[in-house]
C-alpha positions as CSV (number, residue, x, y, z in Angstrom):
1,M,-28.2,5.0,5.5
2,G,-25.1,3.0,5.3
3,S,-22.5,2.8,2.4
4,T,-21.4,0.3,0.5
5,A,-18.1,-0.5,-1.6
6,S,-20.3,0.9,-4.8
7,S,-19.9,4.2,-3.8
8,R,-16.3,4.2,-3.9
9,L,-14.6,6.0,-7.0
10,R,-10.8,5.8,-7.1
11,S,-7.5,6.3,-5.4
12,I,-5.5,9.8,-6.3
13,G,-3.3,8.5,-9.3
14,S,-3.3,5.1,-8.1
15,T,-1.8,2.3,-10.6
16,P,-4.5,0.2,-12.1
17,A,-4.2,-3.2,-10.3
18,P,-2.2,-5.9,-12.1
19,E,-3.8,-9.0,-13.8
20,S,-2.3,-11.1,-10.6
21,S,-4.5,-9.2,-8.4
22,R,-7.5,-9.4,-10.3
23,D,-8.1,-12.9,-10.4
24,G,-8.6,-12.6,-6.6
25,S,-5.0,-13.2,-5.2
26,A,-3.8,-11.0,-2.4
27,D,-0.9,-8.4,-3.7
28,P,0.3,-6.2,-1.3
29,H,0.0,-3.0,-3.6
30,Y,-3.7,-3.1,-4.9
31,G,-6.0,-4.1,-2.0
32,H,-7.9,-7.0,-0.5
33,P,-8.5,-10.1,-2.8
34,M,-12.3,-10.0,-5.0
35,G,-14.7,-10.8,-2.9
36,E,-13.2,-11.0,0.3
37,T,-13.4,-8.1,3.1
38,R,-10.4,-8.0,5.2
39,K,-10.5,-8.1,8.6
40,G,-8.5,-5.6,10.5
41,P,-6.2,-6.5,13.7
42,L,-8.5,-5.6,15.9
43,D,-11.6,-7.3,14.4
44,G,-14.0,-8.6,17.0
45,Y,-13.4,-6.0,20.0
46,R,-16.1,-4.0,20.5
47,I,-15.4,0.3,21.8
48,L,-17.6,2.6,22.8
49,E,-16.8,6.3,22.0
50,L,-18.4,9.1,24.4
51,T,-16.3,11.9,22.9
52,T,-16.7,15.0,20.8
53,T,-14.5,16.9,18.3
54,V,-11.0,15.4,17.5
55,S,-9.2,14.1,20.3
56,G,-11.7,11.2,21.1
57,P,-13.3,10.7,18.0
58,M,-10.1,10.3,16.4
59,A,-8.7,8.2,18.7
60,A,-11.7,5.7,18.0
61,M,-11.3,6.3,14.2
62,T,-8.1,5.0,14.3
63,L,-9.4,1.5,16.1
64,A,-12.0,1.3,13.8
65,D,-9.7,1.5,11.0
66,Q,-8.0,-1.2,12.3
67,G,-11.3,-3.6,12.8
68,A,-12.7,-2.6,16.0
69,E,-16.7,-1.8,15.8
70,V,-16.8,1.4,17.1
71,L,-20.0,2.5,18.7
72,K,-20.4,6.2,18.6
73,I,-22.7,7.4,21.3
74,E,-24.6,10.4,20.6
75,P,-26.8,12.7,22.9
76,P,-30.3,13.4,20.8
77,F,-31.0,16.7,18.8
78,T,-27.2,17.6,17.7
79,G,-24.9,14.6,18.6
80,D,-21.0,15.2,18.4
81,T,-20.9,19.0,17.8
82,A,-18.0,18.5,14.9
83,R,-21.3,17.7,12.8
84,F,-21.5,21.4,12.2
85,L,-17.7,22.5,12.8
86,G,-16.2,24.2,9.3
87,P,-16.8,23.2,5.6
88,A,-19.6,21.1,5.0
89,R,-21.8,20.0,2.1
90,N,-25.6,18.7,3.0
91,G,-24.8,18.5,6.9
92,M,-22.2,16.4,6.9
93,A,-19.1,18.8,8.2
94,A,-15.8,17.6,6.2
95,M,-13.4,17.3,9.5
96,F,-16.6,14.9,10.7
97,A,-16.5,13.0,7.7
98,T,-12.8,12.1,8.2
99,V,-12.5,11.1,12.0
100,N,-16.1,9.2,12.3
101,R,-15.8,7.0,9.2
102,N,-16.0,3.1,9.9
103,K,-18.1,3.9,13.0
104,K,-21.9,3.1,14.2
105,S,-23.7,6.0,15.8
106,V,-26.2,5.5,18.3
107,C,-28.2,8.1,19.8
108,L,-28.9,8.0,23.4
109,D,-29.6,10.6,26.4
110,L,-28.0,9.2,29.2
111,K,-29.3,11.8,31.7
112,V,-32.5,9.4,30.9
113,D,-32.5,6.4,32.9
114,E,-34.2,4.1,30.8
115,E,-31.6,5.0,28.0
116,R,-28.9,4.9,30.3
117,A,-29.7,1.5,31.3
118,I,-29.2,0.8,28.0
119,F,-25.9,2.2,27.4
120,L,-25.1,0.1,30.9
121,D,-26.4,-2.9,28.5
122,L,-23.5,-1.9,25.7
123,V,-21.6,-1.8,28.1
124,R,-21.6,-5.2,28.8
125,T,-20.7,-6.1,25.4
126,A,-18.0,-3.4,25.0
127,D,-14.6,-4.3,25.4
128,A,-13.2,-0.7,25.7
129,L,-14.4,2.8,25.7
130,I,-13.5,6.1,25.2
131,E,-14.5,9.2,26.8
132,N,-13.6,13.0,26.7
133,Y,-16.1,14.7,29.0
134,R,-15.0,17.3,31.0
135,P,-13.4,16.1,35.1
136,G,-16.1,14.4,37.1
137,V,-19.0,14.9,34.9
138,L,-19.7,10.8,34.0
139,D,-18.6,10.3,37.9
140,R,-21.7,12.1,38.6
141,M,-23.6,10.6,36.0
142,G,-23.2,7.2,37.3
143,L,-20.4,6.3,34.2
144,G,-17.3,6.8,36.0
145,Y,-14.8,3.7,35.4
146,E,-15.5,2.4,39.5
147,A,-19.3,2.2,38.2
148,L,-18.7,0.9,34.8
149,S,-15.9,-1.5,35.6
150,A,-18.2,-2.9,38.1
151,I,-20.5,-4.6,35.5
152,R,-17.6,-5.4,33.7
153,P,-14.6,-6.0,34.7
154,E,-12.9,-6.7,31.7
155,L,-13.5,-2.7,30.3
156,V,-10.5,-0.9,29.5
157,Y,-12.1,2.9,29.9
158,A,-10.0,5.6,28.1
159,S,-10.5,9.6,30.1
160,I,-9.2,12.4,28.0
161,T,-8.9,15.4,29.5
162,G,-7.0,18.6,28.9
163,Y,-5.2,19.1,32.2
164,G,-6.4,16.3,34.1
165,T,-7.4,16.9,37.5
166,G,-5.4,19.8,39.7
167,P,-5.8,23.7,40.0
168,Y,-6.6,23.6,35.8
169,E,-9.2,20.9,36.4
170,N,-12.2,22.8,35.1
171,R,-10.6,25.4,32.3
172,R,-12.1,24.8,29.6
173,V,-9.2,23.4,26.5
174,F,-8.7,24.2,23.2
175,D,-5.8,23.1,21.4
176,P,-4.1,26.1,21.4
177,L,-4.4,26.4,25.3
178,I,-2.6,23.5,25.4
179,Q,0.5,25.2,22.9
180,A,0.2,27.9,25.0
181,T,0.7,25.8,28.5
182,A,3.5,23.6,27.1
183,G,5.5,25.7,26.0
184,T,4.8,25.1,22.2
185,A,3.6,28.6,21.0
186,A,6.8,30.2,22.5
187,A,9.2,27.6,21.2
188,Q,7.4,28.5,17.7
189,G,8.1,32.3,17.8
190,G,11.2,33.0,20.4
191,N,10.1,36.3,21.6
192,D,7.2,36.5,19.5
193,P,5.0,33.2,20.2
194,E,2.4,32.1,17.6
195,N,0.7,28.4,17.6
196,I,1.4,25.8,15.0
197,R,-1.8,26.1,12.2
198,M,-2.8,22.9,13.2
199,I,-4.8,21.5,16.5
200,I,-1.6,19.1,16.8
201,F,-2.1,18.0,20.3
202,D,-5.7,17.0,19.7
203,K,-4.5,14.4,17.1
204,V,-1.2,13.6,19.3
205,T,-3.7,12.5,22.2
206,A,-5.9,10.8,19.6
207,L,-2.6,8.5,18.8
208,T,-1.6,8.4,22.3
209,T,-5.0,7.4,23.5
210,A,-5.7,4.5,20.6
211,Q,-2.3,3.4,21.0
212,A,-2.7,3.4,25.3
213,V,-6.2,1.2,24.6
214,T,-4.4,-1.4,22.5
215,A,-1.7,-2.0,24.9
216,A,-4.2,-2.5,27.6
217,L,-6.2,-5.0,25.8
218,L,-3.1,-6.6,25.1
219,E,-2.7,-6.8,28.9
220,R,-6.0,-8.2,29.2
221,A,-5.2,-10.7,27.2
222,R,-2.9,-11.9,29.4
223,T,-4.6,-10.7,32.9
224,G,-8.1,-10.7,32.2
225,R,-8.6,-7.7,33.9
226,G,-9.4,-4.0,32.3
227,Q,-8.2,-1.2,34.1
228,Y,-8.6,2.9,33.8
229,L,-6.4,5.0,31.4
230,P,-6.6,9.0,32.5
231,I,-4.7,10.6,29.4
232,T,-4.3,14.4,29.5
233,M,-3.5,16.4,26.5
234,L,-0.9,18.4,28.8
235,E,1.0,15.1,28.8
236,S,0.6,14.0,26.0
237,A,2.2,17.1,24.4
238,L,4.8,17.3,26.9
239,S,5.9,13.6,25.8
240,Y,5.9,14.3,22.2
241,Q,7.6,17.6,22.1
242,W,10.1,16.7,24.6
243,P,13.5,14.6,22.5
244,D,14.1,17.8,20.0
245,V,12.1,20.9,21.4
246,M,13.1,20.4,25.0
247,W,16.3,18.5,24.2
248,S,18.5,22.0,25.7
249,R,16.6,21.7,29.0
250,T,16.9,17.7,29.2
251,Y,20.0,17.4,31.2
252,V,20.0,19.1,35.0
253,G,23.4,20.7,36.8
254,D,26.8,21.1,34.8
255,N,29.1,19.8,32.2
256,V,26.6,19.7,29.3
257,S,28.0,20.7,26.3
258,S,26.3,23.5,24.5
259,G,25.2,22.0,21.6
260,P,24.0,23.8,18.0
261,G,21.4,25.7,19.3
262,E,17.8,24.5,18.6
263,L,16.6,21.8,16.3
264,A,14.0,23.5,14.4
265,D,16.9,26.2,13.8
266,W,18.9,23.9,11.4
267,F,15.8,23.9,8.9
268,P,14.8,26.8,7.1
269,T,13.4,27.0,3.8
270,F,15.0,28.5,0.9
271,Q,13.3,30.6,-2.2
272,A,14.1,29.3,-5.5
273,A,13.2,30.9,-8.8
274,D,9.5,29.8,-9.1
275,G,8.6,29.0,-5.0
276,P,10.1,27.8,-1.6
277,V,12.2,24.3,-1.2
278,S,13.4,22.9,1.5
279,I,17.1,22.1,1.6
280,I,18.6,20.3,4.4
281,L,22.5,21.9,4.7
282,V,23.5,20.8,8.3
283,S,25.8,18.4,7.1
284,D,29.3,19.3,6.3
285,G,29.0,17.3,3.0
286,A,25.8,18.8,2.2
287,L,27.1,21.9,2.4
288,E,30.0,21.6,0.1
289,L,27.7,19.1,-2.3
290,F,25.9,22.4,-2.6
291,S,28.6,24.9,-2.8
292,I,30.1,23.1,-5.8
293,W,27.0,22.4,-8.0
294,R,26.6,26.2,-7.7
295,E,30.3,27.0,-8.1
296,A,30.1,28.6,-4.8
297,S,32.6,28.9,-1.5
298,L,30.0,28.5,1.2
299,H,31.6,25.1,2.7
300,T,34.9,27.5,3.0
301,D,32.9,30.5,4.4
302,P,34.4,30.9,8.3
303,R,30.6,31.6,9.0
304,F,29.3,28.7,7.5
305,A,32.5,26.2,8.9
306,T,30.4,24.1,11.6
307,P,26.8,22.8,11.6
308,A,27.0,25.6,14.9
309,L,28.1,28.2,12.8
310,R,25.6,27.5,10.5
311,E,23.0,27.5,12.9
312,A,24.3,30.9,14.5
313,N,24.4,32.6,11.1
314,I,21.3,31.0,10.1
315,D,20.1,34.4,8.2
316,E,23.4,34.9,6.6
317,L,23.2,31.3,5.2
318,V,19.8,32.0,3.8
319,A,20.6,35.0,2.4
320,E,23.4,33.1,0.4
321,V,21.7,30.1,-1.0
322,N,18.8,32.1,-2.0
323,A,20.9,34.0,-4.2
324,L,22.7,31.0,-5.5
325,I,19.4,29.2,-6.4
326,A,17.4,32.9,-7.4
327,D,17.3,31.9,-10.7
328,V,17.2,28.2,-10.9
329,P,13.7,26.7,-11.0
330,V,12.3,24.1,-8.1
331,A,12.0,21.0,-10.0
332,E,16.1,21.8,-11.4
333,V,17.1,22.3,-7.4
334,C,15.0,19.3,-6.6
335,A,16.5,16.7,-9.1
336,T,19.7,18.0,-9.0
337,L,20.3,17.9,-5.2
338,D,18.9,14.7,-5.3
339,A,21.2,13.1,-7.7
340,F,24.2,15.0,-5.3
341,G,22.5,12.7,-2.2
342,V,21.8,16.7,-0.8
343,P,18.0,16.3,1.1
344,V,15.5,18.3,-0.5
345,A,11.9,18.6,-1.5
346,R,9.5,21.0,-3.0
347,V,7.6,23.0,-0.6
348,N,3.9,22.2,-1.6
349,T,1.2,24.1,-1.2
350,L,-2.0,22.2,0.5
351,D,-3.6,22.2,-2.8
352,E,0.2,20.8,-4.9
353,V,-0.1,17.8,-2.1
354,F,-2.8,15.9,-4.2
355,D,-0.4,16.2,-7.3
356,D,2.8,15.4,-6.1
357,E,4.3,13.1,-7.6
358,Q,5.2,10.3,-4.3
359,V,1.7,10.9,-2.8
360,R,0.5,10.1,-6.4
361,H,2.4,7.0,-6.4
362,L,1.8,5.8,-3.2
363,G,-1.8,6.0,-4.0
364,A,-1.7,8.2,-0.2
365,I,-4.9,9.9,-0.9
366,I,-8.3,8.3,-2.1
367,E,-11.4,9.9,-3.6
368,T,-14.4,8.7,-2.4
369,E,-18.0,9.4,-2.1
370,H,-19.8,10.1,1.2
371,P,-23.8,9.7,0.8
372,D,-24.8,12.7,2.3
373,G,-21.5,14.4,1.7
374,G,-20.7,13.7,-1.8
375,P,-17.3,13.2,-3.3
376,M,-14.5,14.0,-0.9
377,R,-10.5,13.2,-0.3
378,I,-9.3,11.3,2.5
379,A,-5.7,10.2,3.4
380,R,-5.3,6.7,3.7
381,P,-4.7,4.5,7.0
382,P,-0.3,4.5,6.9
383,V,-0.3,1.4,8.2
384,P,-0.6,-2.0,5.6
385,F,-1.8,-4.5,8.2
386,G,-1.2,-8.4,6.6
387,G,0.5,-6.1,3.9
388,V,-2.4,-5.4,2.2
389,R,-3.2,-1.5,1.4
390,E,-6.3,0.3,1.3
391,T,-7.6,1.5,-2.0
392,A,-10.8,3.6,-2.8
393,E,-12.7,0.0,-3.5
394,T,-12.1,-0.9,0.4
395,F,-12.0,2.2,1.8
396,P,-13.5,3.3,4.4
397,A,-15.9,0.1,4.5
398,K,-18.3,2.4,6.3
399,H,-18.7,6.4,5.9
400,A,-19.1,8.4,9.1
401,P,-22.8,8.2,9.8
402,R,-25.9,10.2,10.2
403,L,-26.7,11.0,13.7
404,G,-28.6,7.7,15.0
405,E,-28.0,6.0,11.9
406,D,-27.4,2.4,13.3
407,S,-29.5,2.8,16.4
408,A,-32.2,0.0,15.4
409,A,-29.8,-2.1,14.5
410,V,-27.7,-1.8,17.6
411,L,-30.1,-1.5,19.8
412,G,-32.4,-4.4,18.3
413,E,-29.1,-6.7,18.2
414,L,-28.9,-5.7,22.1
415,G,-32.8,-7.0,22.7
416,V,-34.2,-3.9,23.2
417,D,-38.0,-4.2,22.3
418,G,-39.3,-3.0,19.2
419,E,-41.8,-0.3,21.0
420,T,-39.2,1.6,22.7
421,I,-37.0,1.6,19.4
422,A,-39.3,3.3,17.5
423,R,-40.3,5.6,20.1
424,L,-36.5,6.6,20.1
425,L,-36.4,7.1,16.5
426,A,-39.6,8.8,16.3
427,R,-37.4,11.5,18.3
428,D,-34.6,11.1,16.9
429,A,-36.4,11.8,13.5
430,Q,-38.3,15.3,15.2
431,N,-34.8,16.8,16.0
432,A,-33.4,16.0,12.8
433,A,-36.1,17.5,11.2
434,A,-35.6,20.1,13.4
435,V,-32.0,20.8,13.0
436,H,-32.1,21.0,9.4
437,A,-34.6,23.6,9.5
438,M,-32.1,25.8,11.6
439,L,-29.4,25.3,9.4
440,E,-31.6,25.9,6.7
441,A,-32.8,29.2,8.0
442,R,-28.8,29.6,9.2
443,A,-27.7,29.3,5.1
444,A,-30.7,31.5,3.8
445,A,-29.5,34.5,6.4
446,E,-25.5,34.1,5.3
447,A,-26.8,34.2,1.8
448,A,-28.6,37.2,2.4
449,S,-25.7,38.8,4.8
450,T,-23.6,38.1,1.4
451,D,-25.9,39.9,-1.0
452,D,-25.8,43.0,1.1
């Protein structure tokens, strides 16, 4: 059921490897030496993942991409609910396929004594555990930090929640609610709040968690002790947005210079002849160079004499700049301002990102083939550990698994008897057939509704 390197296709726009890397020598631009599978910096660490949707799975994915062995422990029947969330093909949802790569899926019902005992045996082999159950749930199941650290003192136990303990601890959590509580939505729209159009704090929390787990493992190397890491989405959000969104609210008391307004207000987009473009005209020098190019006098206009005045009169500045580039194609705007040293970039649509010349030059987006989902694109991990960047031939090492795909191998290695493994696999096969039938029925109903 797993994937192999033969399923890899290509990196979008990447340049063929030079001869020096084809003969087996390492090249920092073109992946691993031939015949070698590079082991990441976290090779040898085992992570147990008890999470769903995005924050926990993406945290574990980050560690898996860096070489850790991640065992994704999923409940029978449906497993991680993100398996069925959003665009999908052949039962494999795109988001699930992205944030669950390089993992092994083990199906266990932790409410059943026998299977909980198997899980505890896995804990005894683990270096870290990441969970995002609602507060108190795992404690009531006997799987909280106190219980697990008693059998595995070295365990790093990361617990992700939306709000943590307190007034909101029983509130169901979604990313937009964190945006609302943290003030993020208000910061986007002023008197007309709106959410950022992405689940930004799920992903920020994922990165926070991955970094925290790695740091705790580093500390364990010195002390020999594990620890409990309670991580909230709300605190992750506040920490992430504080330097800029809250800069006018950081100092308390008097004698604070007012500054030039909110940072986000400095950066409008402009409209060229054939599309939008981002031009940074914060500095006096950038505005003067732009004005010289367009034979204009914006840099001497008293409305725009300083960054603070430009921010205060931003609508007028946008109107003036738009008028000056209304007949200039975006490509010419970018080429000219690049030559002048004025910060500029085309505003890509989501579909244009794939063909952006810098994205293609970096090989930042990989095309590969999931054994169930089929051809797909993924963003390559941004950090080239060991000076070696991943390519379509090397990444991912393993595609997102089917539910319970690795149960037999993992449990067999653990020493679970064959009869028990066979019984669990039979249950999972029966459940998979039921889920498949359910999905087929739903697809048929949706098709009939569309026909009507």
